[in-house]
N, C-alpha and C positions, 0 to 999 in steps of 0.2 A: 273780607277775607272768608267769612262764613258763607257768603253767597255764591262765592267761585268753588269753593268745596261743595257745596250742596248741588251745583250745576255738575261736577264731576261726578258725584255719587250718582245722580238721577240719570244722567246719560249711561254711567257704567250698568246700572241695573236694568234700565230700559233694553240696553244691548244684549245683557244675558239673558233676560226674560224671552226676548224676542229672535235669539241667535238663527233658530232653524228658519224663521220667515225671511231674516235677513240673506242666509246663504241661499234659500232657494230663489230669490230674486236678485242674487247676484250684487248685493248692494254693500259688501264689505270695505270696499274703496270709499264710498260715501261716507259711511259711519266711521272709518279711522279718520278721515278728514276733519269730520266733525268733532271727534274727541281730541284729536291734535290740536285743533282752534281752541277749544275751551281749556286745554291742559295749557297751551301756551299763553293764554291770558291770565290763567293762575300764576305762571310761573314769573310773569312779568310784575304783576301785583306783588308778589311774595319777594321779590328782588327789590322792589322799591320799598318795601316794608322793611327790610333787613338793612338797607341803606339809610333810611332815616332813623332806625334804631341805633344804628353805630355813631351817625353823627351826633345825635342827641343824648342818648342814654348813657354811654361811656364817660363822657365828661361830668354828668350828673352824679353818676355814682363814684367817680373819682374826687369829686368836690366834697361829698359827703364824707367818705373815708378820711380826708384830710381834716374835715371839720371835726370828726369823730376823735382823730389824733390829737388834735389841739385841745379839745375840752378834756380829753382824758388826761393829758401833760397838765393842763391848769389845775385840775382837781389834785393830782398827785404833788405838784409844788404847794398847793396851798395846805393840802393834809399835813404834808411834811414839815411846813412852816408850824402849823399849829401845835404839831406833835413837840417839836424842838422847843418852842416858845414854851409850853406847858412844863417842860422837864427843866426848863433853865430857871423857870420863875418859881419853880416848887423848891429848889434847893438853894437859891440865891435870894 
């Protein structure tokens, strides 16, 4: 991902620095096509990354949330059992 972003930044920086030369030689269309090509490759890579995240990350986070709820419930149940057993053994 960083590679594609660095290519976009480098191309943009080079284009802005050399704008007068590009305009003098009438190379605006060529520079625009090069930038669109780099931008399109970044877009495809980013969509692939989002798709992979949606396929794998969401189920893992959901599983961790469910496990946390189960553990919290188990702790609450065991704690309440200990408290009630202590109260009843103290008086009887």
